A tleap script that builds the chain and sets N, CA, C and O, in Angstrom:
source leaprc.protein.ff14SB
mol = sequence {
  NMET SER ARG LYS LYS GLU ASN PRO ILE ARG
  ARG THR THR GLY LYS GLY GLY ASN TYR ARG
  PRO THR LYS LYS GLY ALA GLY MET THR LYS
  LYS GLY VAL GLU ALA TYR LYS ARG LYS ASN
  PRO GLY SER LYS LEU LYS THR ALA VAL THR
  GLY LYS VAL LYS PRO GLY SER LYS ALA ALA
  LYS ARG ARG LYS SER TYR CYS ALA ARG SER
  ALA GLY GLN MET LYS LYS PHE PRO LYS ALA
  ALA LYS ASP PRO ASN SER ARG LEU ARG GLN
  ALA ARG ARG ARG TRP LYS CCYS
}
set mol.1.N position { -33.297 -6.105 -15.002 }
set mol.1.CA position { -32.320 -5.995 -15.025 }
set mol.1.C position { -31.456 -5.825 -14.284 }
set mol.1.O position { -31.199 -4.675 -14.641 }
set mol.2.N position { -30.353 -6.133 -13.065 }
set mol.2.CA position { -29.934 -5.090 -12.204 }
set mol.2.C position { -28.347 -4.724 -12.906 }
set mol.2.O position { -27.770 -5.539 -13.626 }
set mol.3.N position { -27.865 -3.587 -12.618 }
set mol.3.CA position { -26.617 -2.823 -13.157 }
set mol.3.C position { -25.519 -3.379 -11.974 }
set mol.3.O position { -25.820 -3.383 -10.780 }
set mol.4.N position { -24.451 -3.757 -12.388 }
set mol.4.CA position { -23.798 -3.429 -11.664 }
set mol.4.C position { -22.986 -2.425 -10.912 }
set mol.4.O position { -22.116 -1.955 -11.644 }
set mol.5.N position { -22.975 -2.028 -9.930 }
set mol.5.CA position { -22.343 -0.888 -9.307 }
set mol.5.C position { -20.859 -0.763 -9.865 }
set mol.5.O position { -20.256 -1.834 -9.799 }
set mol.6.N position { -20.295 0.049 -10.277 }
set mol.6.CA position { -19.029 0.459 -10.937 }
set mol.6.C position { -18.368 0.497 -9.516 }
set mol.6.O position { -18.974 0.531 -8.444 }
set mol.7.N position { -16.559 0.481 -9.773 }
set mol.7.CA position { -15.929 0.529 -8.478 }
set mol.7.C position { -15.483 2.080 -8.971 }
set mol.7.O position { -15.154 2.547 -10.061 }
set mol.8.N position { -15.661 2.731 -7.401 }
set mol.8.CA position { -15.184 4.413 -7.159 }
set mol.8.C position { -13.503 4.379 -8.061 }
set mol.8.O position { -12.785 3.380 -8.096 }
set mol.9.N position { -13.122 5.922 -8.816 }
set mol.9.CA position { -12.225 5.917 -8.946 }
set mol.9.C position { -11.220 6.027 -8.012 }
set mol.9.O position { -11.461 6.868 -7.146 }
set mol.10.N position { -9.945 5.323 -7.886 }
set mol.10.CA position { -9.126 5.624 -6.757 }
set mol.10.C position { -8.371 7.019 -6.942 }
set mol.10.O position { -7.745 7.422 -7.923 }
set mol.11.N position { -8.571 7.531 -5.923 }
set mol.11.CA position { -7.908 9.222 -5.950 }
set mol.11.C position { -7.218 9.175 -4.670 }
set mol.11.O position { -7.415 8.583 -3.609 }
set mol.12.N position { -6.163 10.161 -5.205 }
set mol.12.CA position { -4.923 10.482 -4.144 }
set mol.12.C position { -5.405 11.653 -2.956 }
set mol.12.O position { -5.207 11.627 -1.741 }
set mol.13.N position { -5.988 12.500 -3.649 }
set mol.13.CA position { -6.507 13.624 -2.984 }
set mol.13.C position { -7.798 13.916 -3.233 }
set mol.13.O position { -8.329 13.339 -4.182 }
set mol.14.N position { -8.570 14.866 -2.441 }
set mol.14.CA position { -9.956 15.421 -2.457 }
set mol.14.C position { -10.799 14.097 -1.398 }
set mol.14.O position { -10.371 13.461 -0.435 }
set mol.15.N position { -12.314 14.075 -2.199 }
set mol.15.CA position { -13.129 13.367 -1.562 }
set mol.15.C position { -12.383 11.856 -1.776 }
set mol.15.O position { -11.638 11.770 -2.752 }
set mol.16.N position { -12.557 10.579 -0.853 }
set mol.16.CA position { -12.009 9.554 -1.180 }
set mol.16.C position { -10.565 9.391 -1.789 }
set mol.16.O position { -10.185 8.714 -2.745 }
set mol.17.N position { -9.868 10.239 -0.921 }
set mol.17.CA position { -8.581 10.796 -1.160 }
set mol.17.C position { -7.592 9.443 -0.223 }
set mol.17.O position { -6.450 9.693 0.162 }
set mol.18.N position { -8.132 8.312 -0.017 }
set mol.18.CA position { -7.166 7.598 0.645 }
set mol.18.C position { -6.220 6.405 0.449 }
set mol.18.O position { -5.938 5.299 0.909 }
set mol.19.N position { -5.826 7.489 -0.723 }
set mol.19.CA position { -4.621 6.749 -0.847 }
set mol.19.C position { -3.353 7.741 -1.253 }
set mol.19.O position { -3.490 8.613 -2.111 }
set mol.20.N position { -2.162 7.528 -0.579 }
set mol.20.CA position { -0.976 8.343 -0.829 }
set mol.20.C position { -0.559 8.827 -1.903 }
set mol.20.O position { -0.811 7.974 -2.754 }
set mol.21.N position { -0.003 9.807 -2.443 }
set mol.21.CA position { 0.554 10.302 -3.795 }
set mol.21.C position { 1.722 9.470 -4.022 }
set mol.21.O position { 2.306 8.969 -3.061 }
set mol.22.N position { 2.138 9.268 -5.309 }
set mol.22.CA position { 3.245 8.396 -5.521 }
set mol.22.C position { 4.635 9.297 -4.854 }
set mol.22.O position { 5.611 8.779 -4.313 }
set mol.23.N position { 4.479 10.274 -4.998 }
set mol.23.CA position { 5.961 10.998 -4.852 }
set mol.23.C position { 5.965 10.956 -3.026 }
set mol.23.O position { 7.069 10.996 -2.482 }
set mol.24.N position { 4.581 10.868 -2.063 }
set mol.24.CA position { 4.857 10.688 -0.743 }
set mol.24.C position { 5.029 9.515 -0.661 }
set mol.24.O position { 4.846 9.188 0.511 }
set mol.25.N position { 5.385 8.362 -1.505 }
set mol.25.CA position { 5.465 6.814 -0.943 }
set mol.25.C position { 4.516 5.842 -1.463 }
set mol.25.O position { 4.827 4.653 -1.525 }
set mol.26.N position { 3.087 6.380 -1.940 }
set mol.26.CA position { 2.226 5.465 -2.521 }
set mol.26.C position { 1.639 4.478 -1.413 }
set mol.26.O position { 2.206 4.276 -0.339 }
set mol.27.N position { 0.623 3.978 -1.740 }
set mol.27.CA position { -0.004 2.968 -0.551 }
set mol.27.C position { -0.949 3.651 0.181 }
set mol.27.O position { -0.970 4.845 -0.117 }
set mol.28.N position { -1.622 3.376 0.907 }
set mol.28.CA position { -2.920 3.539 1.766 }
set mol.28.C position { -2.763 4.630 3.012 }
set mol.28.O position { -2.037 4.358 3.968 }
set mol.29.N position { -3.369 5.667 2.948 }
set mol.29.CA position { -2.920 6.607 4.219 }
set mol.29.C position { -4.134 5.559 5.446 }
set mol.29.O position { -4.936 4.641 5.269 }
set mol.30.N position { -3.704 6.278 6.529 }
set mol.30.CA position { -4.398 5.886 7.599 }
set mol.30.C position { -5.722 6.481 7.739 }
set mol.30.O position { -6.381 5.684 8.407 }
set mol.31.N position { -6.174 7.125 7.544 }
set mol.31.CA position { -7.628 7.568 7.117 }
set mol.31.C position { -7.990 6.247 6.147 }
set mol.31.O position { -8.872 5.532 6.623 }
set mol.32.N position { -7.472 5.844 4.934 }
set mol.32.CA position { -7.921 5.154 4.106 }
set mol.32.C position { -8.118 3.998 4.842 }
set mol.32.O position { -9.243 3.517 4.984 }
set mol.33.N position { -7.193 3.548 5.285 }
set mol.33.CA position { -6.889 2.204 6.118 }
set mol.33.C position { -8.553 2.116 6.883 }
set mol.33.O position { -9.384 1.296 6.495 }
set mol.34.N position { -8.782 2.955 7.832 }
set mol.34.CA position { -9.911 3.098 8.522 }
set mol.34.C position { -10.854 2.792 7.771 }
set mol.34.O position { -11.525 1.789 8.015 }
set mol.35.N position { -11.158 3.736 6.501 }
set mol.35.CA position { -12.613 3.363 6.221 }
set mol.35.C position { -12.611 2.071 5.115 }
set mol.35.O position { -13.694 1.761 4.618 }
set mol.36.N position { -11.857 1.608 4.880 }
set mol.36.CA position { -11.584 0.098 4.420 }
set mol.36.C position { -12.157 -0.614 5.450 }
set mol.36.O position { -13.037 -1.459 5.284 }
set mol.37.N position { -11.639 -0.267 6.609 }
set mol.37.CA position { -12.429 -1.328 7.839 }
set mol.37.C position { -13.756 -1.155 7.975 }
set mol.37.O position { -14.560 -2.087 8.005 }
set mol.38.N position { -14.060 0.106 8.066 }
set mol.38.CA position { -15.410 0.317 7.894 }
set mol.38.C position { -16.501 -0.328 7.358 }
set mol.38.O position { -17.528 -0.708 7.921 }
set mol.39.N position { -15.997 -0.446 5.640 }
set mol.39.CA position { -16.538 -0.941 4.780 }
set mol.39.C position { -16.439 -2.617 4.811 }
set mol.39.O position { -17.245 -3.264 4.142 }
set mol.40.N position { -15.364 -3.321 5.657 }
set mol.40.CA position { -15.199 -4.389 5.713 }
set mol.40.C position { -14.716 -5.022 7.043 }
set mol.40.O position { -13.553 -5.260 7.367 }
set mol.41.N position { -15.912 -5.254 7.780 }
set mol.41.CA position { -15.578 -5.454 9.377 }
set mol.41.C position { -14.548 -7.047 9.623 }
set mol.41.O position { -14.460 -8.085 8.967 }
set mol.42.N position { -14.183 -6.771 10.342 }
set mol.42.CA position { -13.219 -7.866 10.774 }
set mol.42.C position { -12.012 -8.152 9.779 }
set mol.42.O position { -11.481 -9.263 9.766 }
set mol.43.N position { -11.662 -7.293 9.084 }
set mol.43.CA position { -10.442 -7.137 8.079 }
set mol.43.C position { -9.171 -6.903 9.035 }
set mol.43.O position { -9.440 -6.510 10.170 }
set mol.44.N position { -8.006 -7.071 8.756 }
set mol.44.CA position { -6.981 -6.764 9.506 }
set mol.44.C position { -6.174 -5.959 8.572 }
set mol.44.O position { -4.959 -6.155 8.573 }
set mol.45.N position { -6.574 -5.260 7.937 }
set mol.45.CA position { -5.580 -4.227 7.162 }
set mol.45.C position { -5.214 -3.347 8.205 }
set mol.45.O position { -5.840 -2.932 9.179 }
set mol.46.N position { -3.406 -3.037 7.558 }
set mol.46.CA position { -2.855 -2.024 8.566 }
set mol.46.C position { -1.710 -0.842 7.516 }
set mol.46.O position { -1.342 -1.074 6.365 }
set mol.47.N position { -1.467 0.016 8.096 }
set mol.47.CA position { -0.865 0.505 7.388 }
set mol.47.C position { 0.491 0.227 7.091 }
set mol.47.O position { 0.881 -0.866 7.502 }
set mol.48.N position { 1.484 1.073 6.359 }
set mol.48.CA position { 3.005 0.430 6.040 }
set mol.48.C position { 3.950 0.173 7.566 }
set mol.48.O position { 3.603 0.736 8.604 }
set mol.49.N position { 4.743 -0.429 7.527 }
set mol.49.CA position { 5.688 0.042 8.792 }
set mol.49.C position { 6.799 0.653 8.144 }
set mol.49.O position { 7.495 0.174 7.249 }
set mol.50.N position { 6.879 1.651 8.640 }
set mol.50.CA position { 8.026 2.918 8.079 }
set mol.50.C position { 8.998 3.450 9.333 }
set mol.50.O position { 10.077 3.932 8.987 }
set mol.51.N position { 8.718 3.402 10.667 }
set mol.51.CA position { 9.748 3.256 11.716 }
set mol.51.C position { 10.750 2.358 11.875 }
set mol.51.O position { 10.992 1.375 11.174 }
set mol.52.N position { 11.470 2.855 13.091 }
set mol.52.CA position { 12.523 1.762 13.233 }
set mol.52.C position { 11.603 0.619 14.053 }
set mol.52.O position { 10.563 0.829 14.677 }
set mol.53.N position { 12.370 -0.771 13.839 }
set mol.53.CA position { 11.842 -1.609 14.385 }
set mol.53.C position { 13.008 -2.890 15.109 }
set mol.53.O position { 14.123 -3.195 14.688 }
set mol.54.N position { 12.334 -3.392 16.194 }
set mol.54.CA position { 13.277 -4.524 16.514 }
set mol.54.C position { 13.098 -5.610 15.927 }
set mol.54.O position { 12.004 -6.095 15.636 }
set mol.55.N position { 14.813 -6.342 15.583 }
set mol.55.CA position { 14.563 -7.379 14.921 }
set mol.55.C position { 13.852 -8.329 15.777 }
set mol.55.O position { 13.933 -8.450 16.999 }
set mol.56.N position { 12.918 -9.191 14.672 }
set mol.56.CA position { 12.257 -10.219 15.343 }
set mol.56.C position { 10.931 -9.604 15.636 }
set mol.56.O position { 10.161 -10.546 15.825 }
set mol.57.N position { 10.361 -8.583 15.752 }
set mol.57.CA position { 9.143 -8.647 16.394 }
set mol.57.C position { 7.972 -8.484 15.079 }
set mol.57.O position { 8.264 -8.539 13.885 }
set mol.58.N position { 6.899 -8.319 15.521 }
set mol.58.CA position { 5.652 -8.483 14.732 }
set mol.58.C position { 5.907 -7.608 13.542 }
set mol.58.O position { 5.775 -8.050 12.400 }
set mol.59.N position { 6.281 -6.331 13.798 }
set mol.59.CA position { 6.179 -5.156 12.660 }
set mol.59.C position { 7.501 -5.382 11.806 }
set mol.59.O position { 7.537 -4.882 10.682 }
set mol.60.N position { 8.720 -6.194 12.331 }
set mol.60.CA position { 10.097 -6.410 11.430 }
set mol.60.C position { 9.397 -7.689 10.445 }
set mol.60.O position { 9.874 -7.920 9.333 }
set mol.61.N position { 8.061 -8.587 11.060 }
set mol.61.CA position { 8.175 -9.857 10.620 }
set mol.61.C position { 7.193 -9.540 9.263 }
set mol.61.O position { 7.359 -10.083 8.170 }
set mol.62.N position { 6.127 -8.536 9.578 }
set mol.62.CA position { 5.398 -7.393 8.412 }
set mol.62.C position { 6.396 -6.827 7.206 }
set mol.62.O position { 6.242 -6.695 5.992 }
set mol.63.N position { 7.241 -6.618 7.911 }
set mol.63.CA position { 7.925 -5.454 7.003 }
set mol.63.C position { 8.882 -6.649 6.010 }
set mol.63.O position { 9.090 -6.300 4.847 }
set mol.64.N position { 9.189 -7.396 6.255 }
set mol.64.CA position { 9.830 -8.612 5.618 }
set mol.64.C position { 8.913 -9.191 4.945 }
set mol.64.O position { 8.968 -9.009 3.729 }
set mol.65.N position { 8.302 -9.663 5.236 }
set mol.65.CA position { 6.786 -10.075 4.195 }
set mol.65.C position { 6.450 -9.358 2.828 }
set mol.65.O position { 6.350 -9.709 1.652 }
set mol.66.N position { 6.308 -8.065 3.621 }
set mol.66.CA position { 5.658 -7.122 2.508 }
set mol.66.C position { 7.039 -6.982 1.496 }
set mol.66.O position { 6.842 -7.120 0.288 }
set mol.67.N position { 8.003 -6.793 1.827 }
set mol.67.CA position { 9.191 -7.080 1.121 }
set mol.67.C position { 9.515 -7.694 0.018 }
set mol.67.O position { 9.887 -7.278 -1.080 }
set mol.68.N position { 9.231 -9.272 0.665 }
set mol.68.CA position { 9.455 -10.178 0.027 }
set mol.68.C position { 8.273 -10.440 -1.101 }
set mol.68.O position { 8.604 -11.054 -2.115 }
set mol.69.N position { 6.921 -10.000 -0.958 }
set mol.69.CA position { 5.606 -9.732 -1.960 }
set mol.69.C position { 6.139 -9.099 -2.902 }
set mol.69.O position { 6.290 -9.638 -3.998 }
set mol.70.N position { 6.568 -7.705 -2.636 }
set mol.70.CA position { 7.216 -6.927 -3.153 }
set mol.70.C position { 8.343 -7.158 -4.345 }
set mol.70.O position { 8.300 -6.833 -5.532 }
set mol.71.N position { 8.969 -7.576 -3.879 }
set mol.71.CA position { 10.103 -8.399 -4.996 }
set mol.71.C position { 9.821 -9.001 -6.233 }
set mol.71.O position { 10.376 -8.916 -7.329 }
set mol.72.N position { 8.672 -9.739 -5.761 }
set mol.72.CA position { 8.076 -10.593 -6.573 }
set mol.72.C position { 7.098 -9.742 -7.727 }
set mol.72.O position { 6.849 -10.186 -8.848 }
set mol.73.N position { 6.548 -8.266 -7.127 }
set mol.73.CA position { 6.150 -7.829 -7.966 }
set mol.73.C position { 7.141 -6.956 -8.934 }
set mol.73.O position { 6.735 -6.526 -10.014 }
set mol.74.N position { 8.648 -6.697 -8.398 }
set mol.74.CA position { 9.624 -6.294 -9.117 }
set mol.74.C position { 9.846 -7.182 -10.492 }
set mol.74.O position { 9.919 -6.773 -11.651 }
set mol.75.N position { 9.913 -8.285 -10.075 }
set mol.75.CA position { 10.116 -9.350 -11.416 }
set mol.75.C position { 8.703 -9.595 -12.219 }
set mol.75.O position { 8.585 -10.083 -13.343 }
set mol.76.N position { 8.071 -9.311 -11.691 }
set mol.76.CA position { 6.468 -9.452 -12.588 }
set mol.76.C position { 6.271 -8.252 -13.946 }
set mol.76.O position { 5.829 -8.420 -15.082 }
set mol.77.N position { 6.849 -6.921 -13.202 }
set mol.77.CA position { 6.523 -5.774 -14.153 }
set mol.77.C position { 8.176 -4.954 -14.108 }
set mol.77.O position { 8.301 -4.003 -13.338 }
set mol.78.N position { 8.992 -5.255 -14.694 }
set mol.78.CA position { 9.860 -5.078 -14.654 }
set mol.78.C position { 10.175 -3.497 -15.207 }
set mol.78.O position { 11.274 -2.963 -15.060 }
set mol.79.N position { 9.092 -2.892 -15.826 }
set mol.79.CA position { 8.924 -1.807 -16.219 }
set mol.79.C position { 8.793 -0.977 -15.370 }
set mol.79.O position { 9.484 0.023 -15.565 }
set mol.80.N position { 8.068 -0.965 -14.319 }
set mol.80.CA position { 7.944 -0.436 -12.607 }
set mol.80.C position { 9.193 -0.477 -12.234 }
set mol.80.O position { 9.889 0.522 -12.052 }
set mol.81.N position { 9.544 -1.613 -12.102 }
set mol.81.CA position { 11.266 -2.242 -11.249 }
set mol.81.C position { 12.184 -0.921 -11.871 }
set mol.81.O position { 12.777 -0.232 -11.040 }
set mol.82.N position { 12.299 -0.579 -13.275 }
set mol.82.CA position { 12.933 -0.106 -13.700 }
set mol.82.C position { 12.964 1.765 -13.223 }
set mol.82.O position { 13.864 2.551 -12.928 }
set mol.83.N position { 11.636 1.850 -13.345 }
set mol.83.CA position { 11.476 3.580 -12.655 }
set mol.83.C position { 11.415 3.863 -11.426 }
set mol.83.O position { 10.615 3.273 -10.700 }
set mol.84.N position { 12.176 4.737 -10.996 }
set mol.84.CA position { 12.575 5.038 -9.157 }
set mol.84.C position { 11.263 5.640 -8.717 }
set mol.84.O position { 10.816 5.591 -7.572 }
set mol.85.N position { 10.539 6.379 -10.061 }
set mol.85.CA position { 9.092 7.069 -9.573 }
set mol.85.C position { 7.766 6.285 -9.575 }
set mol.85.O position { 6.676 6.694 -9.175 }
set mol.86.N position { 8.115 4.871 -10.191 }
set mol.86.CA position { 7.021 4.395 -10.008 }
set mol.86.C position { 6.404 3.671 -8.569 }
set mol.86.O position { 7.214 3.266 -7.735 }
set mol.87.N position { 4.883 3.527 -8.321 }
set mol.87.CA position { 4.319 3.437 -7.509 }
set mol.87.C position { 4.909 2.351 -6.285 }
set mol.87.O position { 5.013 2.554 -5.075 }
set mol.88.N position { 5.219 1.233 -7.021 }
set mol.88.CA position { 5.953 -0.167 -6.456 }
set mol.88.C position { 7.192 0.718 -5.953 }
set mol.88.O position { 7.000 1.213 -4.843 }
set mol.89.N position { 8.205 0.964 -6.444 }
set mol.89.CA position { 9.819 1.425 -6.272 }
set mol.89.C position { 9.508 2.540 -4.894 }
set mol.89.O position { 10.386 2.620 -4.036 }
set mol.90.N position { 8.069 3.478 -4.728 }
set mol.90.CA position { 7.846 4.555 -3.948 }
set mol.90.C position { 7.753 4.003 -2.622 }
set mol.90.O position { 8.310 4.446 -1.618 }
set mol.91.N position { 6.766 2.685 -2.730 }
set mol.91.CA position { 5.756 1.947 -1.554 }
set mol.91.C position { 6.958 1.131 -1.111 }
set mol.91.O position { 6.927 0.792 0.072 }
set mol.92.N position { 7.885 0.795 -1.736 }
set mol.92.CA position { 9.294 -0.399 -1.512 }
set mol.92.C position { 10.030 0.948 -0.158 }
set mol.92.O position { 10.290 0.721 1.023 }
set mol.93.N position { 10.163 2.099 -0.823 }
set mol.93.CA position { 10.821 2.719 -0.245 }
set mol.93.C position { 10.586 3.490 1.154 }
set mol.93.O position { 11.367 3.786 2.059 }
set mol.94.N position { 9.325 3.680 0.991 }
set mol.94.CA position { 8.650 3.691 2.175 }
set mol.94.C position { 8.681 2.712 3.401 }
set mol.94.O position { 8.572 2.971 4.599 }
set mol.95.N position { 8.845 1.629 2.822 }
set mol.95.CA position { 8.410 0.841 3.728 }
set mol.95.C position { 10.074 0.020 4.227 }
set mol.95.O position { 10.187 -0.947 4.980 }
set mol.96.N position { 11.047 0.674 3.625 }
set mol.96.CA position { 12.486 0.624 3.750 }
set mol.96.C position { 12.793 -0.633 3.495 }
set mol.96.O position { 13.118 -1.346 4.444 }
set mol.97.N position { 12.750 -1.256 1.955 }
set mol.97.CA position { 13.115 -2.660 1.709 }
set mol.97.C position { 14.058 -2.450 1.095 }
set mol.97.O position { 14.727 -3.384 0.653 }
savepdb mol mol.pdb
quit
């Protein structure tokens, strides 16, 4: 009988630190996205859109899409929506939603 390989613990620092700490805006780091792409060839994962963007550009559309999706998460998880230090709220702040 074969055992299922357990998923590694997601860490924000140290070995496997592919996620940004909550205080720094949550989400994946650039290093984390590159590691994910190596494990999953052909994926189109990208980092957050954090800078200034031209209205109607691809980046602006990605931001608008993320903000709409995360607004749904705010409704689904009202406890996280109320906490300004939750990963959800910090990520939305980083994306400038």
